[in-house]
DRENVO-563408 format. One record per residue (C-alpha): residue number from 1; residue in one letter; chain; x, y, z. Coordinates in Angstrom, 3 decimals, padded with zeros to 6 digits. Layout:
<recs>
REC  resi  resn  chain         u         v         w
REC   NUM     A      A         X         Y         Z
...
</recs>
This chain:
<recs>
REC  resi  resn  chain         u         v         w
REC     1     M      A   000.109   000.234  -000.037
REC     2     A      A   001.390   003.357  -000.717
REC     3     Y      A   002.827   005.616   001.506
REC     4     T      A   002.429   009.450   001.737
REC     5     S      A   004.612   011.951   003.655
REC     6     C      A   003.842   015.917   003.517
REC     7     V      A   006.462   018.313   005.098
REC     8     M      A   005.929   022.019   005.399
REC     9     Y      A   009.054   024.072   005.984
REC    10     V      A   009.273   027.818   006.932
REC    11     V      A   013.017   028.686   006.137
REC    12     K      A   014.736   031.420   008.444
REC    13     A      A   015.102   034.559   006.738
REC    14     G      A   018.437   034.717   004.823
REC    15     E      A   018.421   030.947   004.647
REC    16     E      A   016.484   030.228   001.550
REC    17     R      A   019.581   029.837  -000.575
REC    18     S      A   021.463   026.998   001.594
REC    19     F      A   018.154   025.124   002.316
REC    20     L      A   017.562   025.268  -001.241
REC    21     E      A   020.940   023.477  -001.819
REC    22     A      A   020.688   021.131   000.794
REC    23     V      A   017.010   020.062  -000.732
REC    24     A      A   018.739   019.732  -004.098
REC    25     H      A   021.225   017.249  -002.642
REC    26     L      A   018.607   015.191  -000.537
REC    27     A      A   016.137   015.059  -003.737
REC    28     E      A   018.737   013.958  -006.228
REC    29     R      A   019.567   010.793  -004.067
REC    30     T      A   016.012   010.128  -002.628
REC    31     R      A   014.660   010.069  -006.349
REC    32     K      A   016.895   007.177  -006.985
REC    33     E      A   015.917   004.904  -004.056
REC    34     P      A   013.680   001.880  -005.256
REC    35     G      A   010.650   002.316  -003.218
REC    36     C      A   010.615   006.269  -003.958
REC    37     L      A   007.803   006.944  -006.522
REC    38     E      A   007.705   011.138  -006.379
REC    39     Y      A   009.930   013.261  -004.345
REC    40     R      A   008.967   017.057  -005.083
REC    41     F      A   009.455   020.386  -003.113
REC    42     H      A   007.335   023.281  -003.854
REC    43     R      A   007.862   027.036  -002.885
REC    44     D      A   004.895   028.970  -001.560
REC    45     A      A   003.724   031.339  -004.291
REC    46     E      A   003.258   034.251  -001.963
REC    47     D      A   005.968   033.385   000.885
REC    48     A      A   009.498   032.459  -000.568
REC    49     R      A   010.596   031.342   002.878
REC    50     K      A   007.660   028.614   002.845
REC    51     F      A   008.062   025.370   001.114
REC    52     F      A   006.227   022.095   000.774
REC    53     L      A   007.859   018.522   000.456
REC    54     Y      A   005.514   015.951  -001.394
REC    55     E      A   006.957   012.372  -000.871
REC    56     L      A   005.140   009.539  -002.075
REC    57     Y      A   006.737   005.771  -001.551
REC    58     A      A   005.354   002.261  -002.952
REC    59     D      A   004.434   001.420   000.935
REC    60     E      A   005.781   002.554   004.413
REC    61     R      A   008.968  -000.069   004.379
REC    62     G      A   010.285   002.289   001.122
REC    63     Y      A   009.345   005.397   003.285
REC    64     R      A   011.112   004.121   006.440
REC    65     A      A   014.371   002.728   004.208
REC    66     H      A   014.638   006.347   003.150
REC    67     Q      A   014.965   007.292   006.657
REC    68     A      A   017.582   005.015   007.427
REC    69     T      A   020.178   006.073   004.352
REC    70     E      A   023.138   008.066   004.725
REC    71     H      A   021.633   011.266   002.804
REC    72     F      A   018.818   011.316   004.896
REC    73     E      A   020.876   011.440   007.774
REC    74     K      A   023.257   013.854   006.552
REC    75     W      A   020.669   016.355   005.027
REC    76     A      A   017.401   016.038   006.603
REC    77     K      A   018.550   015.283   010.062
REC    78     G      A   021.774   017.256   010.127
REC    79     V      A   022.145   020.135   007.822
REC    80     I      A   018.670   021.147   006.840
REC    81     P      A   017.054   021.805   010.326
REC    82     P      A   019.199   024.652   011.606
REC    83     L      A   017.888   026.459   008.823
REC    84     L      A   014.251   026.313   009.678
REC    85     E      A   011.708   028.273   011.643
REC    86     E      A   009.568   025.452   011.389
REC    87     R      A   008.883   021.918   010.192
REC    88     R      A   005.661   020.295   010.157
REC    89     I      A   005.595   016.516   008.760
REC    90     E      A   002.312   014.703   008.058
REC    91     R      A   002.329   010.873   007.021
REC    92     Y      A  -000.891   009.600   004.954
REC    93     V      A  -001.902   006.036   003.411
REC    94     P      A  -004.555   005.919   000.639
REC    95     L      A  -008.221   006.180   001.470
REC    96     E      A  -010.422   004.018  -000.868
REC    97     T      A  -013.405   005.988  -001.491
REC    98     G      A  -016.843   005.448  -003.110
REC    99     A      A  -019.920   003.377  -002.547
REC   100     A      A  -018.056   000.378  -001.574
REC   101     A      A  -015.648   002.135   000.909
</recs>
C-alpha cells in the first residue's frame, strides 16, 4: 500500500539559498531509492520562505528505508534543521472512496 509524507517548512530569513542547495542534494539521492515514487519540493507562491515537500513511496517500508539512508541522516537530520524556523510532518495512507468504502 502506498505511503505519503507531506512536509511543510518555514526557512529562516536569509537561509533560503542554503535550504535550496541542501534539498537539491537530498532530492537527487532520494529519487534514486527503489521505494520512492515521487519526491517533489514546492515553494509558496506568496511567501518565499515557505516550502512544501510531497513524498510518495511504494509502501511504508520504502519510507522507513529512506529514513535509514546516509543522505537522509546528513541532509534531513543534519544540515536542514538549523536552517528552519518551523517544520511540520504529516504522513498518510490511501483512502478508498466510493460506495464500496
